LUMDRENFI-662150 format. One record per atom (N, C-alpha, C, O): x negated, y, z negated; residue in three letters. Coordinates in steps of 0.02 Angstrom, whole numbers, padded with zeros to 5 digits, always signed. Atoms other than C-alpha are relative to their C-alpha. Layout:
XYZALA ...
REM end
This chain:
+00008-00036+00064UNK +05650+00510+01323UNK -00041-00042-00049UNK -00084-00016-00084UNK +00038+00043+00045UNK +05586+00364+01227UNK -00073-00002+00020UNK -00117+00000-00023UNK +00068+00001-00025UNK +05432+00357+01336UNK -00036+00064-00019UNK -00095+00062-00038UNK +00031-00065+00016UNK +05397+00542+01305UNK -00019+00003-00073UNK -00074+00025-00091UNK +00015+00000+00071UNK +05410+00522+01117UNK -00059-00045-00016UNK -00103-00028-00056UNK +00056+00045+00011UNK +05295+00374+01122UNK -00066+00033+00021UNK -00117+00025-00012UNK +00060-00033-00024UNK +05172+00476+01223UNK -00024+00053-00048UNK -00083+00059-00063UNK +00018-00054+00046UNK +05180+00623+01104UNK -00028-00030-00065UNK -00075-00003-00095UNK +00026+00031+00060UNK +05157+00507+00958UNK -00072-00024+00008UNK -00113-00016-00037UNK +00068+00023-00015UNK +05002+00432+01038UNK -00050+00057+00001UNK -00106+00052-00024UNK +00042-00059-00002UNK +04931+00605+01071UNK -00015+00025-00071UNK -00071+00042-00088UNK +00009-00023+00069UNK +04962+00654+00890UNK -00049-00045-00038UNK -00093-00021-00074UNK +00045+00047+00034UNK +04877+00497+00828UNK -00072+00009+00024UNK -00119+00006-00015UNK +00066-00011-00028UNK +04732+00527+00945UNK -00032+00062-00029UNK -00091+00063-00045UNK +00027-00062+00029UNK +04715+00703+00879UNK -00022-00010-00071UNK -00075+00013-00092UNK +00019+00014+00069UNK +04715+00643+00701UNK -00064-00040-00003UNK -00108-00027-00045UNK +00060+00042-00003UNK +04584+00512+00745UNK -00061+00041+00016UNK -00115+00031-00012UNK +00055-00044-00020UNK +04476+00645+00828UNK -00020+00044-00058UNK -00080+00055-00070UNK +00015-00043+00057UNK +04491+00759+00676UNK -00038-00040-00053UNK -00085-00016-00084UNK +00032+00043+00049UNK +04444+00614+00565UNK -00074-00012+00018UNK -00118-00009-00025UNK +00068+00009-00022UNK +04289+00580+00670UNK -00041+00062-00009UNK -00099+00059-00031UNK +00036-00063+00007UNK +04241+00763+00670UNK -00017+00012-00073UNK -00072+00036-00089UNK +00012-00009+00072UNK +04258+00767+00481UNK -00057-00044-00024UNK -00099-00023-00064UNK +00054+00045+00019UNK +04147+00617+00463UNK -00067+00026+00023UNK -00117+00023-00012UNK +00062-00027-00028UNK +04018+00696+00577UNK -00024+00059-00041UNK -00083+00065-00057UNK +00018-00059+00040UNK +04024+00858+00479UNK -00028-00021-00067UNK -00076+00007-00092UNK +00023+00024+00065UNK +04006+00762+00318UNK -00071-00028+00004UNK -00113-00018-00041UNK +00067+00027-00008UNK +03854+00672+00385UNK -00051+00055+00009UNK -00106+00052-00019UNK +00045-00057-00011UNK +03776+00836+00444UNK -00016+00035-00066UNK -00073+00054-00078UNK +00010-00033+00064UNK +03800+00912+00273UNK -00042-00043-00047UNK -00080-00017-00088UNK +00035+00045+00046UNK +03732+00759+00186UNK -00073-00012+00020UNK -00113-00037-00019UNK +00066+00015-00026UNK +03576+00750+00295UNK -00056+00030-00041UNK -00104-00005-00057UNK +00054-00028+00040UNK +03470+00873+00195UNK -00011-00038-00065UNK -00067-00051-00086UNK +00006+00037+00063UNK +03511+00780+00035UNK -00037-00065+00012UNK -00080-00085-00027UNK +00034+00063-00017UNK +03459+00618+00118UNK -00073+00011+00013UNK -00114-00029-00009UNK +00070-00015-00015UNK +03297+00699+00182UNK -00038+00014-00063UNK -00094-00010-00072UNK +00034-00015+00063UNK +03255+00768+00011UNK -00011-00063-00040UNK -00064-00072-00072UNK +00006+00063+00037UNK +03286+00599-00065UNK -00057-00042+00029UNK -00095-00074-00007UNK +00053+00038-00032UNK +03171+00520+00064UNK -00068+00027-00021UNK -00115-00012-00033UNK +00064-00029+00021UNK +03034+00643+00018UNK -00016-00020-00071UNK -00073-00038-00086UNK +00010+00019+00069UNK +03057+00608-00165UNK -00021-00073-00006UNK -00067-00090-00044UNK +00017+00071+00003UNK +03053+00422-00135UNK -00071-00012+00024UNK -00107-00053-00003UNK +00068+00007-00026UNK +02893+00441-00032UNK -00050+00021-00052UNK -00101-00013-00063UNK +00045-00023+00052UNK +02811+00541-00169UNK -00003-00050-00057UNK -00056-00063-00085UNK -00001+00049+00054UNK +02868+00415-00298UNK -00039-00062+00019UNK -00072-00094-00022UNK +00036+00059-00024UNK +02797+00277-00189UNK -00075+00013+00000UNK -00115-00031-00018UNK +00071-00016-00004UNK +02631+00367-00165UNK -00030+00012-00070UNK -00089+00000-00080UNK +00025-00017+00066UNK +02617+00419-00346UNK -00039-00056-00034UNK -00097-00046-00053UNK +00037+00055+00031UNK +02570+00250-00419UNK -00063-00020+00038UNK -00113-00037+00008UNK +00059+00018-00041UNK +02452+00215-00273UNK -00057+00049-00013UNK -00114+00030-00022UNK +00052-00050+00012UNK +02361+00379-00299UNK -00028-00007-00071UNK -00088+00000-00082UNK +00022+00010+00068UNK +02356+00347-00485UNK -00046-00060-00007UNK -00096-00058-00043UNK +00042+00059+00001UNK +02284+00174-00457UNK -00068+00013+00031UNK -00119-00011+00007UNK +00064-00017-00032UNK +02152+00245-00340UNK -00044+00038-00049UNK -00105+00027-00051UNK +00039-00038+00049UNK +02099+00366-00476UNK -00027-00046-00054UNK -00084-00039-00077UNK +00022+00049+00050UNK +02091+00224-00601UNK -00057-00042+00027UNK -00107-00053-00008UNK +00053+00040-00031UNK +01988+00119-00480UNK -00065+00040+00006UNK -00119+00013-00007UNK +00059-00042-00007UNK +01870+00265-00448UNK -00035+00009-00067UNK -00096+00007-00071UNK +00030-00008+00066UNK +01845+00293-00633UNK -00033-00065-00023UNK -00087-00065-00053UNK +00028+00065+00018UNK +01816+00106-00658UNK -00066-00012+00036UNK -00114-00037+00007UNK +00062+00008-00038UNK +01686+00106-00519UNK -00056+00044-00029UNK -00114+00022-00035UNK +00050-00045+00029UNK +01599+00256-00596UNK -00027-00028-00066UNK -00087-00024-00080UNK +00022+00029+00064UNK +01595+00171-00766UNK -00044-00061+00012UNK -00092-00072-00023UNK +00040+00059-00017UNK +01529+00011-00686UNK -00069+00021+00024UNK -00119-00010+00006UNK +00065-00025-00024UNK +01392+00110-00596UNK -00042+00025-00058UNK -00103+00013-00060UNK +00037-00026+00057UNK +01344+00196-00758UNK -00026-00057-00043UNK -00082-00055-00069UNK +00021+00058+00040UNK +01338+00029-00848UNK -00058-00036+00035UNK -00105-00058+00002UNK +00054+00032-00038UNK +01230-00044-00708UNK -00065+00040-00008UNK -00119+00011-00018UNK +00059-00043+00006UNK +01111+00105-00716UNK -00031-00007-00069UNK -00092-00010-00076UNK +00025+00007+00068UNK +01096+00089-00905UNK -00034-00067-00010UNK -00087-00072-00040UNK +00028+00067+00008UNK +01066-00099-00897UNK -00066-00007+00038UNK -00114-00035+00012UNK +00060+00005-00040UNK +00937-00084-00757UNK -00057+00042-00028UNK -00115+00023-00024UNK +00052-00042+00031UNK +00845+00058-00844UNK -00032-00036-00059UNK -00092-00030-00072UNK +00025+00035+00059UNK +00829-00051-00999UNK -00033-00066+00018UNK -00082-00086-00014UNK +00026+00067-00018UNK +00795-00217-00911UNK +00006-00011+00075UNK +00048-00050+00097UNK -00005+00006-00073UNK +00763-00201-00724UNK -00019-00070+00024UNK -00061-00104-00006UNK +00018+00064-00031UNK +00758-00356-00614UNK -00067+00008+00036UNK -00082+00061+00062UNK +00066-00003-00031UNK +00585-00398-00546UNK +00006+00004+00076UNK +00054-00020+00106UNK +00004+00001-00072UNK +00536-00365-00367UNK -00008-00071+00025UNK -00032-00115-00012UNK +00004+00068-00027UNK +00545-00516-00253UNK -00037+00001+00067UNK -00024+00043+00110UNK +00030+00012-00066UNK +00433-00575-00111UNK +00040-00056+00033UNK +00036-00113+00011UNK -00046+00048-00029UNK +00557-00662+00002UNK -00028-00034+00063UNK +00000-00082+00087UNK +00033+00032-00056UNK +00440-00702+00147UNK -00072+00026+00002UNK -00086+00082-00019UNK +00070-00021-00006UNK +00253-00696+00181UNK -00035-00043+00052UNK -00011-00096+00070UNK +00040+00038-00049UNK +00122-00752+00305UNK -00070+00028+00004UNK -00081+00086-00014UNK +00070-00021-00002UNK -00065-00743+00334UNK -00038-00040+00052UNK -00015-00092+00076UNK +00047+00037-00041UNK -00209-00795+00445UNK -00070+00024-00017UNK -00080+00082-00036UNK +00069-00015+00018UNK -00396-00800+00416UNK -00041+00019+00062UNK -00037-00015+00113UNK +00045-00021-00054UNK -00518-00707+00527UNK -00064-00040-00003UNK -00075-00078-00050UNK +00063+00038-00003UNK -00687-00777+00578UNK -00046+00015-00058UNK -00087-00026-00078UNK +00044-00020+00056UNK -00770-00682+00436UNK +00028-00022-00068UNK +00000-00006-00120UNK -00029+00025+00062UNK -00656-00767+00308UNK +00051+00047-00031UNK +00086+00027-00078UNK -00050-00047+00026UNK -00551-00612+00276UNK +00070-00022+00023UNK +00078-00054+00075UNK -00068+00020-00013UNK -00363-00637+00272UNK +00044+00060+00015UNK +00048+00107-00025UNK -00051-00050-00016UNK -00236-00527+00361UNK +00067-00030-00019UNK +00084-00086+00001UNK -00064+00028+00022UNK -00066-00547+00281UNK +00054+00053+00001UNK +00041+00113+00007UNK -00057-00045+00006UNK +00107-00472+00271UNK +00051-00032-00046UNK +00059-00093-00046UNK -00051+00024+00045UNK +00242-00487+00140UNK +00064+00042+00008UNK +00061+00101+00025UNK -00065-00034+00000UNK +00427-00444+00136UNK +00023+00006-00072UNK +00033-00045-00106UNK -00015-00014+00070UNK +00472-00363-00030UNK +00069+00031-00007UNK +00087+00077+00029UNK -00067-00028+00012UNK +00647-00331-00097UNK +00005+00023-00073UNK -00019-00009-00119UNK -00018-00025+00066UNK +00703-00226-00244UNK +00074-00012-00010UNK +00115+00023+00021UNK -00071+00017+00008UNK +00868-00303-00303UNK +00038+00048-00044UNK +00100+00046-00046UNK -00035-00049+00043UNK +00906-00161-00424UNK +00036+00052+00043UNK +00015+00067+00099UNK -00041-00049-00036UNK +01036-00033-00372UNK -00018+00072-00016UNK -00002+00118+00023UNK +00009-00069+00023UNK +00975+00119-00467UNK -00071+00018-00021UNK -00085+00077-00033UNK +00067-00016+00024UNK +00791+00104-00516UNK -00054-00019+00052UNK -00048-00069+00087UNK +00056+00010-00046UNK +00630+00117-00415UNK -00059-00029-00037UNK -00074-00010-00094UNK +00062+00028+00028UNK +00475+00012-00448UNK -00058+00046+00020UNK -00071+00055+00079UNK +00054-00047-00013UNK +00329+00133-00464UNK -00067-00037+00000UNK -00084-00072-00049UNK +00067+00030-00006UNK +00157+00073-00404UNK -00004-00074-00017UNK -00044-00094-00058UNK +00005+00073+00012UNK +00190-00115-00402UNK -00066-00027+00028UNK -00098+00005+00070UNK +00063+00030-00019UNK +00041-00230-00379UNK +00011-00068+00031UNK +00047-00110+00003UNK -00003+00065-00034UNK +00025-00374-00256UNK -00062-00040-00019UNK -00118-00016-00010UNK +00056+00044+00018UNK -00083-00518-00317UNK -00007-00052+00055UNK +00041-00086+00073UNK +00014+00046-00055UNK -00165-00622-00179UNK -00053-00050-00022UNK -00108-00031-00040UNK +00046+00052+00023UNK -00246-00788-00223UNK -00012-00049+00057UNK +00034-00081+00082UNK +00020+00047-00051UNK -00342-00891-00095UNK -00033-00061-00031UNK -00075-00055-00075UNK +00028+00063+00027UNK -00384-01074-00128UNK -00026-00044+00056UNK -00003-00040+00113UNK +00026+00046-00049UNK -00485-01206-00040UNK +00041-00065+00001UNK +00093-00069-00032UNK -00037+00062-00008UNK -00430-01382+00007UNK +00010-00037-00066UNK +00058-00075-00074UNK -00004+00035+00064UNK -00462-01444-00169UNK +00040+00040-00053UNK +00047+00017-00110UNK -00039-00041+00047UNK -00358-01305-00249UNK -00043+00047-00041UNK -00017+00080-00087UNK +00043-00046+00036UNK -00508-01208-00310UNK +00010+00072+00025UNK +00016+00083+00085UNK -00010-00071-00018UNK -00486-01019-00313UNK -00065+00027+00031UNK -00118+00025+00000UNK +00059-00030-00032UNK -00604-00935-00190UNK +00004+00076+00001UNK -00046+00110+00010UNK -00007-00071+00013UNK -00533-00760-00211UNK +00066+00014-00034UNK +00116-00022-00024UNK -00060-00022+00037UNK -00406-00673-00322UNK -00003+00076-00002UNK -00042+00105-00040UNK +00003-00073-00006UNK -00369-00492-00278UNK +00068+00031-00013UNK +00120+00001+00000UNK -00061-00038+00010UNK -00241-00362-00328UNK -00001+00062+00043UNK -00052+00095+00051UNK -00006-00057-00045UNK -00178-00228-00211UNK +00057+00044-00023UNK +00114+00020-00029UNK -00052-00047+00021UNK -00083-00074-00270UNK +00039+00025+00060UNK +00011+00038+00113UNK -00043-00023-00054UNK +00064-00020-00164UNK +00041+00061-00024UNK +00045+00073-00085UNK -00043-00056+00021UNK +00178+00133-00163UNK +00064-00026-00032UNK +00075-00087-00037UNK -00063+00019+00032UNK +00347+00134-00250UNK +00047-00036+00048UNK +00045-00026+00109UNK -00051+00037-00038UNK +00487+00020-00193UNK +00069+00025-00024UNK +00089+00012-00080UNK -00064-00030+00017UNK +00655+00110-00191UNK +00053-00054-00013UNK +00047-00110+00012UNK -00051+00050+00016UNK +00811+00024-00260UNK +00040-00023+00060UNK +00049+00014+00109UNK -00042+00028-00051UNK +00918-00089-00153UNK -00031+00006+00069UNK +00003+00021+00118UNK +00037-00011-00062UNK +00784-00082-00018UNK -00048-00058+00013UNK -00068-00094-00032UNK +00047+00052-00022UNK +00672-00200+00082UNK -00060+00033+00033UNK -00053+00075+00078UNK +00062-00027-00027UNK +00490-00159+00120UNK -00042-00056+00030UNK -00037-00114+00011UNK +00049+00046-00029UNK +00358-00241+00228UNK -00069+00030-00010UNK -00081+00088+00006UNK +00068-00023+00012UNK +00175-00227+00179UNK -00050-00047+00034UNK -00046-00108+00026UNK +00055+00038-00031UNK +00024-00283+00281UNK -00065+00024-00030UNK -00077+00084-00036UNK +00064-00017+00030UNK -00148-00289+00203UNK -00053-00051+00020UNK -00039-00099+00056UNK +00057+00047-00010UNK -00319-00375+00208UNK -00026-00020-00069UNK -00033+00022-00113UNK +00028+00025+00063UNK -00387-00484+00068UNK -00056-00049+00016UNK -00065-00069+00073UNK +00053+00049-00008UNK -00532-00602+00040UNK -00070+00027-00005UNK -00118-00010+00005UNK +00067-00029+00004UNK -00676-00482+00016UNK -00038-00026-00060UNK -00100-00021-00062UNK +00034+00026+00060UNK -00713-00563-00152UNK -00007-00076+00003UNK -00016-00108-00049UNK +00004+00073-00006UNK -00719-00741-00083UNK -00064-00026-00032UNK -00119+00001-00022UNK +00057+00030+00036UNK -00832-00850-00189UNK -00031-00055+00044UNK +00001-00107+00056UNK +00035+00050-00041UNK -00958-00944-00082UNK -00065-00021-00035UNK -00090+00015-00078UNK +00060+00025+00031UNK -01108-01046-00130UNK -00060+00045+00016UNK -00067+00069+00072UNK +00059-00043-00010UNK -01269-00947-00154UNK -00049-00032+00048UNK -00091+00003+00078UNK +00046+00035-00045UNK -01360-01080-00053UNK +00029-00013+00069UNK +00000-00048+00111UNK -00033+00013-00064UNK -01240-01076+00092UNK +00018+00066+00034UNK +00041+00113+00001UNK -00020-00059-00039UNK -01211-00949+00229UNK +00066-00013+00036UNK +00089+00028+00075UNK -00063+00018-00033UNK -01053-01038+00286UNK +00056+00044-00025UNK +00064+00056-00085UNK -00057-00042+00018UNK -00900-00928+00291UNK +00053-00044-00033UNK +00070-00098-00009UNK -00051+00037+00037UNK -00770-00985+00166UNK +00069+00027+00020UNK +00084+00086+00012UNK -00068-00018-00018UNK -00592-00985+00230UNK +00049-00037-00046UNK +00038-00096-00062UNK -00047+00033+00045UNK -00444-01021+00117UNK +00044-00051+00037UNK +00059-00043+00096UNK -00048+00048-00026UNK -00332-01171+00144UNK +00071+00022-00015UNK +00117+00009+00024UNK -00065-00027+00020UNK -00188-01088+00053UNK -00009+00070-00027UNK -00062+00087-00055UNK +00000-00067+00030UNK -00146-00909+00003UNK +00068+00010-00033UNK +00120-00001-00003UNK -00061-00010+00038UNK -00018-00868-00131UNK +00008+00075-00016UNK -00040+00111-00027UNK -00015-00071+00012UNK +00068-00701-00160UNK +00050+00007-00057UNK +00096-00033-00064UNK -00049-00018+00052UNK +00157-00623-00308UNK -00003+00076-00008UNK -00052+00108+00011UNK -00003-00072+00009UNK +00210-00447-00352UNK +00027+00016-00069UNK +00076-00014-00092UNK -00021-00021+00067UNK +00227-00363-00522UNK +00002+00076-00004UNK -00033+00111+00033UNK -00005-00072+00012UNK +00275-00191-00583UNK -00024+00015-00070UNK +00000-00016-00118UNK +00026-00015+00067UNK +00177-00115-00728UNK +00056+00018-00049UNK +00106+00048-00029UNK -00051-00014+00050UNK +00275-00102-00889UNK +00011+00075-00006UNK -00037+00114-00008UNK -00018-00071+00005UNK +00366+00063-00903UNK -00004+00038+00065UNK +00001+00099+00066UNK +00008-00033-00065UNK +00344+00097-00717UNK +00063-00006+00043UNK +00059-00020+00103UNK -00063-00001-00036UNK +00527+00102-00669UNK +00032+00069-00010UNK +00032+00096-00065UNK -00032-00065+00004UNK +00619+00264-00629UNK +00068-00001+00035UNK +00075-00032+00087UNK -00067-00004-00030UNK +00802+00301-00594UNK -00002+00046+00060UNK -00035+00099+00059UNK -00004-00041-00060UNK +00839+00370-00421UNK +00061-00021+00040UNK +00084-00077+00036UNK -00056+00017-00045UNK +00981+00379-00296UNK -00024-00005+00072UNK +00017-00011+00117UNK +00026+00007-00067UNK +00865+00371-00145UNK -00003-00074+00020UNK -00014-00118-00021UNK +00005+00067-00029UNK +00867+00218-00031UNK -00041+00005+00064UNK -00045+00058+00095UNK +00041+00001-00060UNK +00755+00166+00113UNK +00042-00008+00063UNK +00023+00017+00117UNK -00040+00016-00059UNK +00894+00109+00230UNK +00019+00062+00040UNK +00037+00114+00013UNK -00023-00050-00048UNK +00932+00214+00384UNK -00041+00065+00000UNK -00021+00113+00033UNK +00042-00060+00000UNK +00793+00341+00349UNK -00048+00001+00059UNK -00059+00053+00089UNK +00051+00004-00053UNK +00667+00280+00477UNK +00029-00028+00065UNK +00068-00076+00065UNK -00016+00025-00067UNK +00692+00257+00664UNK -00065-00013+00036UNK -00107+00031+00043UNK +00061+00020-00035UNK +00557+00162+00759UNK +00016-00012+00073UNK +00061-00050+00090UNK -00005+00011-00072UNK +00540+00171+00948UNK -00061-00040+00021UNK -00116-00013+00027UNK +00055+00045-00017UNK +00434+00022+00998UNK -00023+00013+00072UNK +00016+00011+00119UNK +00028-00012-00067UNK +00317+00059+01144UNK -00030-00062+00031UNK -00055-00060+00088UNK +00025+00063-00028UNK +00263-00122+01166UNK -00071-00016-00023UNK -00103+00024-00058UNK +00067+00024+00018UNK +00102-00221+01145UNK -00039-00014+00064UNK -00013-00044+00111UNK +00042+00011-00059UNK -00042-00225+01269UNK -00067-00029-00022UNK -00088-00020-00079UNK +00067+00027+00013UNK -00209-00315+01279UNK -00052+00053+00016UNK -00048+00086+00068UNK +00054-00048-00012UNK -00362-00205+01263UNK -00060-00035+00030UNK -00063-00097+00032UNK +00059+00029-00033UNK -00528-00229+01350UNK -00047-00036-00048UNK -00088-00076-00026UNK +00043+00034+00047UNK -00613-00285+01190UNK +00036-00056-00037UNK +00013-00081-00088UNK -00033+00060+00025UNK -00486-00423+01156UNK +00053+00010-00054UNK +00083-00038-00076UNK -00050-00013+00052UNK -00372-00339+01028UNK +00068+00015+00032UNK +00072+00034+00091UNK -00066-00022-00021UNK -00186-00310+01041UNK +00010+00072-00024UNK -00010+00091-00079UNK -00016-00069+00020UNK -00130-00129+01040UNK +00076+00009-00001UNK +00109-00001+00051UNK -00072-00012+00008UNK +00045-00090+00974UNK +00010+00076-00004UNK -00022+00110-00043UNK -00013-00073-00002UNK +00112+00084+01013UNK +00074+00014-00006UNK +00116-00029+00004UNK -00069-00022+00006UNK +00270+00183+00984UNK +00004+00064-00039UNK -00046+00097-00050UNK -00010-00060+00042UNK +00344+00323+00881UNK +00043-00019-00060UNK +00083-00065-00058UNK -00040+00008+00060UNK +00418+00334+00708UNK +00027+00068-00021UNK -00009+00117-00019UNK -00031-00063+00021UNK +00541+00466+00646UNK +00033-00011-00067UNK +00071-00058-00077UNK -00032+00002+00067UNK +00591+00498+00465UNK +00053+00055-00002UNK +00039+00113+00013UNK -00053-00050+00003UNK +00758+00584+00442UNK -00005+00044-00062UNK +00023+00099-00064UNK +00010-00039+00061UNK +00707+00643+00268UNK -00065-00023-00033UNK -00094-00074-00014UNK +00061+00018+00036UNK +00559+00640+00150UNK +00019-00040-00062UNK +00058-00016-00104UNK -00013+00043+00058UNK +00565+00497+00024UNK -00060+00002-00046UNK -00118+00001-00024UNK +00053-00001+00050UNK +00465+00503-00137UNK -00049+00058+00011UNK -00106+00055-00012UNK +00043-00058-00012UNK +00397+00671-00080UNK -00057-00013+00048UNK -00105+00026+00050UNK +00055+00019-00045UNK +00290+00585+00051UNK -00002+00043+00063UNK +00050+00058+00093UNK +00010-00036-00064UNK +00217+00683+00197UNK -00030-00047+00052UNK -00042-00028+00109UNK +00026+00051-00045UNK +00150+00523+00273UNK +00044-00063-00003UNK +00081-00072-00051UNK -00037+00063-00002UNK +00226+00356+00322UNK -00048-00055+00022UNK -00095-00043+00060UNK +00039+00057-00023UNK +00152+00184+00343UNK +00043-00037+00051UNK +00104-00045+00042UNK -00033+00039-00052UNK +00196+00085+00498UNK -00030-00069-00001UNK -00091-00077+00006UNK +00023+00069+00003UNK +00184-00104+00485UNK +00025-00039+00060UNK +00085-00042+00074UNK -00017+00047-00054UNK +00179-00221+00634UNK -00004-00070-00029UNK -00057-00093-00050UNK -00004+00066+00031UNK +00236-00390+00571UNK +00007-00053+00055UNK +00055-00051+00094UNK -00001+00053-00050UNK +00197-00543+00678UNK +00044-00057-00025UNK +00042-00075-00084UNK -00049+00051+00019UNK +00331-00679+00680UNK -00009-00063+00042UNK -00029-00060+00100UNK +00001+00062-00038UNK +00337-00861+00731UNK +00067-00011+00035UNK +00110+00033+00032UNK -00061+00012-00038UNK +00475-00941+00836UNK +00062-00004-00043UNK +00118+00003-00018UNK -00057+00003+00046UNK +00585-00959+00682UNK +00012+00067-00036UNK +00055+00072-00080UNK -00009-00066+00031UNK +00567-00776+00635UNK -00036+00007-00066UNK -00024+00056-00102UNK +00038-00003+00062UNK +00450-00813+00489UNK -00064+00040+00011UNK -00092+00042+00065UNK +00059-00043-00004UNK +00304-00698+00450UNK -00063-00042+00010UNK -00073-00093-00023UNK +00065+00031-00010UNK +00133-00749+00517UNK -00057+00044-00025UNK -00111+00019-00041UNK +00052-00048+00021UNK +00036-00592+00469UNK +00021+00069+00022UNK +00076+00079+00047UNK -00018-00067-00020UNK +00030-00408+00503UNK -00058+00049-00003UNK -00112+00034-00029UNK +00049-00055-00001UNK -00064-00245+00528UNK +00038+00065-00016UNK +00098+00069-00005UNK -00034-00063+00014UNK -00027-00067+00473UNK -00044+00060+00014UNK -00105+00054+00023UNK +00035-00063-00009UNK -00073+00114+00496UNK +00039+00055-00034UNK +00101+00052-00037UNK -00032-00058+00032UNK -00038+00277+00404UNK +00004+00057+00050UNK -00046+00073+00083UNK -00008-00055-00047UNK +00033+00420+00507UNK +00033+00059-00036UNK +00072+00050-00083UNK -00032-00060+00027UNK +00081+00599+00466UNK +00070+00005+00029UNK +00080-00001+00089UNK -00069-00007-00024UNK +00269+00623+00475UNK +00033+00062-00031UNK +00020+00079-00089UNK -00040-00057+00022UNK +00383+00774+00462UNK +00073-00016+00016UNK +00088-00037+00072UNK -00069+00020-00011UNK +00570+00747+00441UNK +00029+00027+00065UNK +00025+00087+00080UNK -00033-00019-00062UNK +00662+00748+00606UNK -00045+00001+00061UNK -00021+00012+00117UNK +00046-00003-00056UNK +00505+00742+00714UNK -00034-00067+00011UNK -00059-00098-00037UNK +00031+00065-00016UNK +00439+00587+00803UNK -00076+00005-00005UNK -00106+00054+00017UNK +00073+00003+00007UNK +00260+00538+00762UNK -00025-00062+00037UNK +00004-00116+00031UNK +00028+00057-00037UNK +00153+00427+00874UNK -00040-00046-00046UNK -00070-00023-00095UNK +00044+00047+00034UNK +00070+00270+00810UNK -00032-00046+00051UNK -00001-00062+00102UNK +00034+00051-00039UNK -00057+00152+00887UNK -00038-00045-00049UNK -00082-00022-00085UNK +00027+00047+00048UNK -00105-00003+00790UNK -00038-00054+00038UNK -00011-00088+00081UNK +00042+00050-00033UNK -00249-00115+00844UNK -00002-00063-00043UNK -00020-00061-00102UNK +00000+00064+00034UNK -00233-00298+00797UNK -00058-00042+00025UNK -00056-00070+00080UNK +00060+00038-00019UNK -00404-00380+00801UNK +00006-00071-00027UNK +00020-00082-00086UNK -00003+00070+00022UNK -00406-00570+00796UNK +00069-00025-00013UNK +00078-00073-00051UNK -00070+00021+00012UNK -00217-00584+00801UNK +00011-00071+00027UNK -00012-00087+00081UNK -00015+00068-00023UNK -00155-00764+00814UNK +00056+00003+00052UNK +00084+00056+00065UNK -00058+00004-00045UNK -00026-00822+00939UNK +00064+00012-00040UNK +00072-00014-00095UNK -00062-00013+00035UNK +00145-00757+00891UNK +00057+00001+00050UNK +00048+00017+00109UNK -00058+00003-00043UNK +00320-00777+00961UNK +00032+00068+00011UNK +00057+00083+00065UNK -00029-00067-00005UNK +00379-00600+00925UNK -00030+00043-00056UNK -00071+00019-00095UNK +00023-00044+00054UNK +00345-00451+00814UNK +00054+00052-00015UNK +00099+00063+00026UNK -00046-00053+00019UNK +00441-00316+00722UNK -00040+00057-00031UNK -00093+00046-00061UNK +00035-00059+00026UNK +00391-00139+00672UNK +00044+00032-00053UNK +00103+00044-00043UNK -00036-00031+00055UNK +00441-00062+00506UNK -00038+00061-00025UNK -00098+00067-00015UNK +00031-00060+00027UNK +00409+00104+00421UNK +00024+00011-00071UNK +00080-00008-00089UNK -00017-00015+00069UNK +00408+00162+00240UNK -00040+00060-00022UNK -00091+00077+00009UNK +00036-00060+00022UNK +00353+00316+00142UNK -00068-00018-00030UNK -00077-00071-00059UNK +00068+00010+00024UNK +00169+00333+00096UNK -00023+00066-00031UNK -00047+00109+00006UNK +00023-00061+00032UNK +00128+00468-00033UNK -00074+00012+00017UNK -00114-00035+00020UNK +00067-00017-00025UNK -00030+00559+00021UNK -00056-00027-00044UNK -00108-00047-00018UNK +00053+00023+00045UNK -00129+00509-00133UNK -00012-00075+00006UNK -00064-00100-00016UNK +00009+00072-00008UNK -00102+00326-00087UNK -00032-00018+00067UNK -00048-00077+00079UNK +00026+00015-00066UNK -00169+00342+00090UNK -00070-00029-00003UNK -00112-00007-00043UNK +00065+00031+00000UNK -00316+00232+00130UNK -00042+00026+00058UNK -00099+00005+00068UNK 
REM end
């Protein structure tokens, strides 16, 4: 009898324990939505300040950009020639190439001028020429190849060709010739290099295709510059050609380099060339 009562008591306690567990489970099930809603609210509260800060940062960036545009429009930084190279042909003319950067973020240099000064061993100027170039878009790097030396000063009593010992380069933008723009040169041009071959008359021929993804500065033509480099990647000189380009369509180019010096490598670059500037 005692054993039976003990057993019944254990069963009763077990039942109560089971009911208690069921109640807890039910309470948890009922509380779950409240907990979920709270989690959502907490997430929103957590995201709120972050989203607000992002908006503040975006507004600050916009204000900084506007301030930069205003400052550059009033006082733009000058263009920079960061690398250059040249070589003299047998006739005394100089083939050269320069690497030009526009450090401004919002303004384009319109019709900048490259000044080329050749001097002899004694430092005497034998030619001083200016070459007009197309616009240089903001935050962009351009390569220009040209020929100079046609105004070399030689003695009237001498037929000897005068070759410079040094050549100096500088670039300036006419006063008031800066314009605001959001266009950039980067990623617009794709060049497919076809290689360089020797021709039967001794020149190098560089071939390939150039494709413009869009028209910059309203240009329907592009200039292609082949820049010769030494073993350290420095410019030795260059050659260029103007080709007709239509956005999205590849255009062929073939550039003949007469009297090219020995070079370790070369690179091909493209930039817009407004039709009125074509030579």
